[in-house]
C-alpha positions as CSV (number, residue, x, y, z in Angstrom):
1,M,2.9,7.5,-43.9
2,G,-0.1,6.6,-41.7
3,N,0.1,4.7,-38.5
4,K,-1.0,1.4,-40.1
5,D,1.6,1.7,-42.7
6,R,4.3,2.5,-40.1
7,L,3.4,-0.5,-38.1
8,T,3.5,-2.8,-41.1
9,A,7.0,-1.4,-42.0
10,I,8.2,-2.0,-38.4
11,K,6.8,-5.6,-38.5
12,E,8.7,-6.3,-41.7
13,K,11.9,-4.8,-40.4
14,R,11.6,-6.6,-37.1
15,K,11.3,-10.0,-38.9
16,E,14.4,-9.1,-41.0
17,W,16.3,-8.1,-37.9
18,E,15.5,-11.3,-36.0
19,E,16.5,-13.5,-39.0
20,K,19.6,-11.7,-40.1
21,V,21.0,-10.1,-36.9
22,L,19.5,-11.4,-33.7
23,M,19.5,-15.2,-34.1
24,P,22.8,-15.4,-35.9
25,S,24.4,-13.6,-33.0
26,A,22.5,-15.8,-30.5
27,R,23.6,-19.0,-32.2
28,R,27.2,-18.0,-31.7
29,F,26.6,-18.7,-28.0
30,G,24.6,-21.9,-28.6
31,I,21.2,-20.2,-28.1
32,E,18.4,-21.3,-30.4
33,K,15.6,-19.2,-28.9
34,R,15.3,-15.5,-28.7
35,P,17.3,-14.7,-25.5
36,T,15.9,-11.3,-24.7
37,E,12.9,-9.2,-25.3
38,F,12.8,-6.1,-27.4
39,H,9.7,-4.0,-27.6
40,T,8.4,-1.7,-30.4
41,P,5.3,0.2,-31.3
42,L,3.8,-3.1,-32.4
43,D,3.3,-3.9,-28.7
44,I,1.0,-0.9,-28.1
45,P,-0.5,-0.2,-31.5
46,D,-3.5,1.7,-30.1
47,F,-1.6,3.7,-27.5
48,D,-3.4,6.9,-26.5
49,F,-1.5,9.1,-24.1
50,L,-4.5,11.0,-22.6
51,R,-6.6,7.8,-22.4
52,D,-4.0,5.4,-21.1
53,V,-1.6,7.6,-19.0
54,G,-2.7,11.2,-18.6
55,F,-1.0,13.7,-16.4
56,P,0.1,13.0,-12.8
57,G,-2.8,13.4,-10.4
58,Q,-5.4,13.4,-13.1
59,Y,-7.6,10.6,-14.4
60,P,-6.7,7.8,-15.2
61,L,-3.9,8.4,-12.6
62,T,-1.6,5.9,-14.3
63,A,1.4,8.2,-14.0
64,A,1.0,9.0,-10.3
65,S,-1.6,9.6,-7.7
66,Y,-0.3,13.2,-7.1
67,P,0.8,16.0,-9.5
68,V,3.7,16.9,-7.2
69,N,6.3,14.4,-6.0
70,L,5.8,14.0,-2.3
71,V,9.6,14.0,-1.7
72,P,10.4,17.2,0.2
73,R,12.6,19.6,-1.7
74,L,13.9,21.7,1.1
75,E,16.7,23.2,-0.9
76,K,14.2,24.8,-3.1
77,G,12.4,26.5,-0.2
78,A,9.6,24.1,0.4
79,K,8.3,24.1,4.0
80,P,7.5,20.9,5.8
81,G,4.0,20.5,7.2
82,G,3.3,20.6,11.0
83,L,1.8,17.1,11.2
84,R,3.9,14.4,12.8
85,R,2.9,11.4,10.8
86,A,2.6,7.9,12.1
87,G,6.1,6.4,12.5
88,T,7.5,2.9,12.1
89,Y,5.3,-0.1,12.7
90,S,5.9,-1.0,16.4
91,G,4.5,-2.2,19.7
92,Y,5.2,-5.2,21.9
93,G,4.7,-6.7,25.4
94,T,2.5,-4.8,27.8
95,P,1.2,-1.2,27.3
96,E,3.9,0.0,29.7
97,D,6.6,-1.7,27.5
98,T,5.3,0.0,24.4
99,R,4.8,3.4,26.1
100,D,8.4,3.3,27.3
101,Y,9.6,2.3,23.8
102,Y,7.9,5.4,22.3
103,R,9.4,7.6,25.0
104,L,12.9,6.2,24.2
105,M,12.3,6.8,20.4
106,A,11.3,10.4,21.2
107,K,14.6,11.0,23.0
108,L,16.3,9.6,19.9
109,M,14.3,12.1,17.8
110,Y,11.9,9.6,16.3
111,T,9.0,11.9,16.9
112,G,6.2,10.5,14.7
113,G,2.9,9.3,16.0
114,P,2.5,5.6,16.9
115,N,2.0,3.0,14.2
116,L,0.6,0.3,16.6
117,A,1.2,-3.3,16.1
118,L,-1.2,-5.3,18.2
119,D,-0.6,-8.9,19.5
120,L,-2.6,-11.7,18.0
121,P,-5.0,-12.1,21.0
122,T,-6.0,-8.5,20.7
123,Q,-6.4,-8.9,16.9
124,C,-8.7,-11.9,17.5
125,G,-10.6,-10.4,20.4
126,Y,-9.2,-12.4,23.3
127,D,-8.4,-11.0,26.7
128,S,-4.8,-11.5,27.9
129,D,-6.0,-13.8,30.8
130,N,-7.7,-16.3,28.4
131,E,-6.0,-19.7,28.6
132,I,-6.5,-20.3,24.9
133,V,-4.0,-17.5,24.0
134,E,-1.4,-18.3,26.7
135,G,2.1,-17.8,25.2
136,E,0.9,-15.3,22.6
137,I,0.5,-12.2,24.8
138,G,2.6,-9.3,23.6
139,K,4.4,-11.5,21.2
140,V,3.9,-9.8,17.8
141,G,2.5,-6.6,19.1
142,V,1.2,-4.8,22.2
143,A,-1.6,-6.4,24.3
144,V,-4.6,-4.2,24.6
145,D,-7.6,-5.4,26.7
146,T,-9.1,-2.2,28.2
147,L,-9.3,1.5,27.7
148,R,-6.7,1.9,30.5
149,D,-4.2,0.0,28.4
150,F,-4.7,2.6,25.6
151,E,-4.3,5.4,28.0
152,V,-1.0,4.0,29.2
153,I,0.3,3.7,25.7
154,F,-0.6,7.3,24.9
155,E,1.1,8.6,28.0
156,A,4.1,8.8,25.6
157,F,2.2,11.3,23.4
158,T,1.6,14.6,25.2
159,G,2.5,18.2,24.8
160,N,4.0,18.7,21.3
161,L,3.0,15.1,20.6
162,D,-0.6,15.3,21.8
163,L,-3.3,13.6,19.8
164,D,-4.2,16.7,17.8
165,K,-0.6,17.1,16.6
166,I,0.1,13.5,15.5
167,A,-1.3,10.8,13.2
168,T,-2.0,7.4,14.8
169,N,-2.1,4.2,12.8
170,M,-3.6,1.1,14.2
171,T,-3.0,-2.3,12.5
172,I,-6.3,-3.8,13.6
173,N,-9.1,-5.3,11.6
174,A,-11.8,-7.4,13.3
175,P,-12.1,-5.3,16.4
176,A,-11.2,-2.0,14.6
177,N,-14.3,-0.2,15.8
178,I,-13.4,-1.0,19.4
179,L,-9.9,0.5,19.2
180,I,-11.3,3.5,17.3
181,A,-13.7,4.0,20.2
182,M,-10.8,3.7,22.7
183,Y,-8.8,6.3,20.8
184,I,-11.8,8.7,20.8
185,A,-12.3,8.1,24.6
186,V,-8.6,9.1,25.2
187,A,-9.1,12.2,23.1
188,E,-12.3,13.2,24.9
189,K,-10.6,12.8,28.3
190,R,-7.9,15.1,27.1
191,G,-10.3,17.6,25.7
192,V,-9.1,17.1,22.1
193,S,-11.7,17.7,19.5
194,L,-12.7,14.7,17.4
195,T,-12.3,16.9,14.3
196,K,-8.6,17.1,14.9
197,L,-7.9,13.4,15.2
198,K,-5.8,12.0,12.4
199,G,-4.7,8.5,11.5
200,T,-5.6,5.2,9.9
201,P,-7.2,2.1,11.3
202,Q,-6.4,-0.8,9.0
203,N,-10.0,-1.9,9.1
204,D,-9.5,-4.4,6.2
205,I,-11.4,-7.4,7.4
206,L,-11.9,-9.1,4.0
207,K,-8.1,-9.5,3.7
208,E,-8.2,-11.4,7.0
209,F,-10.6,-13.9,5.6
210,I,-8.5,-14.3,2.4
211,S,-5.1,-14.6,3.8
212,R,-4.2,-13.8,7.5
213,G,-7.1,-15.3,9.4
214,T,-7.5,-12.9,12.3
215,Y,-11.3,-12.5,11.9
216,I,-13.8,-12.8,14.7
217,F,-17.3,-12.6,13.1
218,P,-18.6,-14.1,9.9
219,P,-18.2,-12.1,6.7
220,K,-21.6,-10.3,6.6
221,P,-21.6,-9.2,10.3
222,S,-18.0,-8.1,9.9
223,M,-19.0,-6.0,6.9
224,R,-21.8,-4.5,9.0
225,M,-19.2,-3.4,11.5
226,F,-17.2,-1.9,8.6
227,R,-20.3,0.0,7.4
228,D,-20.8,1.4,10.9
229,S,-17.2,2.7,10.9
230,V,-17.6,4.3,7.4
231,V,-20.7,6.2,8.5
232,F,-19.3,7.2,11.9
233,L,-15.9,8.3,10.7
234,T,-17.4,10.2,7.7
235,E,-19.8,12.1,9.9
236,N,-17.7,12.7,13.0
237,L,-13.9,12.4,12.3
238,P,-13.3,14.3,9.0
239,A,-9.5,14.0,9.3
240,M,-9.3,10.3,10.1
241,N,-8.9,7.7,7.3
242,I,-11.5,5.0,7.1
243,N,-9.2,2.1,6.4
244,G,-5.8,1.1,5.1
245,F,-6.5,-1.9,2.9
246,G,-4.2,-3.7,0.4
247,G,-2.9,-6.9,-1.0
248,A,0.5,-7.5,0.4
249,H,-0.7,-10.4,2.7
250,I,-2.7,-11.8,-0.2
251,R,0.4,-12.1,-2.4
252,E,2.5,-13.4,0.5
253,G,-0.2,-15.9,1.0
254,G,0.3,-17.4,-2.4
255,A,-1.7,-15.3,-4.9
256,T,-0.1,-14.2,-8.2
257,R,0.7,-10.6,-8.8
258,E,-2.4,-10.3,-11.0
259,Q,-4.6,-12.2,-8.5
260,E,-3.4,-9.9,-5.7
261,L,-4.5,-6.8,-7.7
262,A,-7.9,-8.3,-8.6
263,F,-8.7,-9.5,-5.1
264,T,-7.7,-6.2,-3.6
265,M,-9.9,-4.3,-6.1
266,A,-12.7,-6.7,-5.3
267,N,-12.3,-6.0,-1.6
268,G,-12.2,-2.3,-2.3
269,I,-15.5,-2.5,-4.3
270,A,-17.1,-4.3,-1.4
271,Y,-16.0,-1.6,1.1
272,L,-17.2,1.2,-1.2
273,Q,-20.5,-0.5,-1.7
274,E,-21.1,-0.6,2.1
275,G,-20.7,3.2,2.2
276,V,-23.0,3.7,-0.7
277,N,-25.6,1.3,0.8
278,A,-25.5,3.3,4.0
279,G,-26.6,6.3,2.0
280,L,-23.3,8.2,1.7
281,D,-22.2,10.0,-1.4
282,V,-19.1,8.2,-2.7
283,D,-17.2,11.4,-2.9
284,A,-17.8,12.1,0.8
285,F,-15.9,9.0,1.9
286,A,-13.8,7.5,-0.9
287,P,-11.0,10.1,-0.6
288,R,-10.4,8.8,2.9
289,F,-9.8,5.2,1.8
290,S,-6.1,4.5,1.9
291,F,-4.0,1.6,0.8
292,V,-1.6,0.0,3.3
293,G,0.3,-1.3,0.3
294,F,0.6,-4.1,-2.2
295,G,3.1,-7.0,-2.3
296,G,6.5,-6.6,-3.9
297,S,9.3,-8.6,-5.5
298,M,12.6,-8.2,-7.2
299,E,11.0,-8.3,-10.7
300,F,11.8,-4.7,-11.3
301,F,9.8,-3.8,-14.4
302,K,6.8,-5.9,-13.5
303,E,6.4,-4.2,-10.1
304,I,6.6,-0.8,-11.8
305,A,3.9,-1.8,-14.3
306,F,1.8,-3.3,-11.6
307,H,1.5,0.0,-9.7
308,R,0.7,1.9,-12.9
309,A,-2.0,-0.7,-13.6
310,S,-3.4,-0.6,-10.1
311,R,-3.9,3.2,-10.2
312,R,-5.6,3.0,-13.5
313,M,-7.9,0.1,-12.3
314,W,-8.9,1.9,-9.1
315,A,-9.6,5.1,-10.9
316,K,-11.8,3.3,-13.5
317,I,-13.7,1.5,-10.7
318,L,-14.4,4.8,-8.9
319,K,-15.4,6.8,-11.9
320,E,-17.2,4.2,-14.1
321,R,-18.8,2.0,-11.5
322,F,-19.4,4.3,-8.6
323,G,-19.8,7.6,-10.4
324,A,-17.2,9.5,-8.4
325,K,-16.5,13.0,-9.6
326,K,-13.6,14.0,-7.4
327,S,-10.0,13.1,-8.4
328,E,-9.3,12.6,-4.7
329,S,-11.8,9.7,-4.7
330,M,-10.1,8.0,-7.6
331,R,-6.5,8.0,-6.4
332,I,-4.7,5.3,-4.6
333,R,-3.3,6.8,-1.4
334,S,-0.3,4.8,-0.1
335,Q,3.0,5.6,1.6
336,Y,4.9,3.6,-1.0
337,T,4.5,2.1,-4.4
338,A,6.9,-0.6,-5.9
339,Y,9.4,-2.2,-3.5
340,S,11.5,-5.3,-3.3
341,G,9.1,-7.3,-1.1
342,I,9.3,-9.0,2.2
343,G,9.6,-12.5,0.6
344,A,12.8,-11.4,-1.2
345,T,14.8,-11.0,1.9
346,T,17.2,-13.7,3.2
347,K,18.7,-14.6,6.5
348,Q,22.0,-15.6,4.8
349,R,24.2,-12.5,4.3
350,A,21.4,-10.3,5.6
351,L,23.2,-7.1,4.6
352,N,22.5,-8.0,1.0
353,N,18.8,-7.2,1.8
354,L,19.8,-3.5,1.8
355,T,20.9,-3.8,-1.8
356,R,17.5,-5.4,-2.6
357,S,15.7,-2.6,-0.8
358,V,17.6,0.1,-2.7
359,I,16.7,-1.6,-6.0
360,G,13.1,-1.6,-4.8
361,A,13.3,2.0,-3.8
362,V,14.4,2.9,-7.4
363,A,11.5,1.0,-8.7
364,G,9.3,3.0,-6.3
365,V,10.3,6.3,-7.9
366,L,10.0,4.9,-11.4
367,S,6.5,3.7,-10.6
368,G,5.2,7.1,-9.4
369,G,6.0,7.1,-5.7
370,P,8.7,7.9,-3.2
371,P,12.1,6.0,-2.9
372,V,11.1,3.9,0.1
373,A,14.0,1.5,0.9
374,F,11.9,-1.1,2.6
375,P,12.2,-3.4,4.4
376,P,15.3,-2.8,6.6
377,Y,17.9,-5.4,6.0
378,D,17.3,-7.4,9.2
379,E,13.6,-8.1,8.3
380,P,14.1,-11.9,8.2
381,L,16.0,-12.1,11.4
382,G,13.1,-11.6,13.7
383,L,10.2,-9.2,14.7
384,G,11.2,-5.6,14.8
385,W,14.2,-3.9,13.2
386,S,17.5,-2.7,14.7
387,L,18.2,1.0,14.8
388,E,21.1,0.4,12.6
389,A,19.0,-1.3,9.9
390,R,16.4,1.5,10.1
391,Q,19.1,4.2,9.8
392,L,20.7,2.5,6.8
393,A,17.3,2.3,5.1
394,E,16.6,6.0,5.8
395,D,20.1,6.9,4.6
396,A,19.5,5.0,1.3
397,M,16.3,6.9,0.8
398,R,18.0,10.3,1.4
399,I,20.8,9.4,-1.1
400,L,18.2,8.5,-3.7
401,M,16.2,11.7,-2.9
402,Y,18.9,14.2,-2.9
403,E,21.9,12.8,-4.8
404,T,20.5,11.1,-7.9
405,G,17.9,13.4,-9.4
406,L,15.5,10.4,-9.6
407,C,12.8,12.4,-7.8
408,D,13.0,15.3,-10.3
409,V,10.6,13.6,-12.8
410,I,7.4,11.7,-12.4
411,D,6.7,8.4,-14.3
412,P,9.8,8.7,-16.6
413,L,9.0,5.3,-18.2
414,A,5.6,6.6,-19.6
415,G,5.5,5.8,-23.3
416,S,8.0,3.0,-23.1
417,Y,6.8,0.3,-25.4
418,Y,7.7,-2.3,-22.9
419,I,6.3,-0.6,-19.8
420,E,3.1,0.4,-21.5
421,S,2.5,-3.1,-22.9
422,L,3.4,-4.7,-19.6
423,T,1.0,-2.3,-17.7
424,N,-1.8,-3.3,-20.2
425,E,-1.0,-7.0,-19.8
426,I,-1.1,-6.9,-16.0
427,E,-4.3,-4.8,-15.9
428,E,-6.0,-7.0,-18.4
429,A,-5.2,-10.2,-16.5
430,A,-6.4,-8.5,-13.2
431,W,-9.7,-7.5,-14.8
432,G,-10.1,-11.2,-15.8
433,E,-9.5,-12.4,-12.3
434,L,-11.8,-9.7,-10.9
435,E,-14.5,-10.8,-13.3
436,K,-14.4,-14.3,-11.8
437,V,-14.9,-12.9,-8.3
438,E,-17.8,-10.7,-9.6
439,E,-19.4,-13.8,-11.2
440,I,-19.6,-15.4,-7.8
441,G,-21.2,-12.3,-6.3
442,G,-18.2,-10.3,-5.1
443,S,-15.7,-10.7,-2.3
444,V,-18.1,-11.4,0.5
445,A,-19.9,-14.1,-1.5
446,A,-16.7,-15.6,-2.7
447,I,-15.4,-15.9,0.9
448,E,-18.7,-17.4,2.1
449,N,-18.5,-20.0,-0.7
450,G,-14.9,-20.9,0.2
């Protein structure tokens, strides 16, 4: 029996099942509409494994960005790397406050590099003594006005935690080039080679225009600054990421799941084009684009399908539009995939947020990533997380990593009639939204036109 005949037979049997089995059972409970979905090969009639899924780490990267699960399997003899990655998003008050916080964390064995949160005046380019920003200094991050401020913060990172041994993340966009320059200056004063500097400046200015609002210059001058950073980092800091862009703020700002994906892809296209316009080979810089993350929700299967669709979209854009040849250029590099989302947390019975985060962590594994139980349960109670909440989240991750076997397989839902059809549906809708942006002229033109 050929595929067409098999699909016809399934279609006939499905109709018979709905009429004779499903609906009679549903009507016993007073239900007149089909109460649940059930998917079959009819939902993916043209499914082609190599074209639509492929192997982990290979085009089209639907299954996963990497061929090996990044969860460390120490019991199997794997050796951890020497790099101390950027730690938890943190920073507040004065540079001295933040320095002392990192010193305390080091004593408690939280020995990653800094993942700097900057206050809103710093993000918007204001000095701390400006009357306009009175009351906002050090409120949602650390205040940085001068190179000396940066030097003070990094007094917490010396010896085994010196700049050539850690990765530093900076959540900064409009003045990203300025803070990158400060970081370089600190390194040069310490005699640390620029080739050994690792980390990620967020450097995602288009997202600021779309959702957050912490921009300084108009779109085109802002993109010129981005172009300068692409060229400089590519030529001088080979181990530093160029940006960490994403769509979480876009979805939290009101976009649908599909719009978030489309707008993030549109922003990525604009950033890539800046590098190409500057004369760089796309394979020379695209591997150092990173994603800070997408939005999340408690819609378990939709979030899994979303991330499979996002990887496939990004890979297609790099390969088909920009002519990338390296797999490294086509992959989405992010610290997490599906998760429960910030907006799903509640102040009432806040401990229930831990359950939500664990559900999100399971979705993360099933969507081709690590089991990140994020956010910690006290996320809605205020800025920053308690050590207890952080520890519970880390414990949940370890339980999922080492006690469940979930991390022993990559993309276990590949081939599922439902997941594959849902992945196709989300991707198709996102391409439709992206086409609307492209018709306007791309992200920058869309922003300029309101």
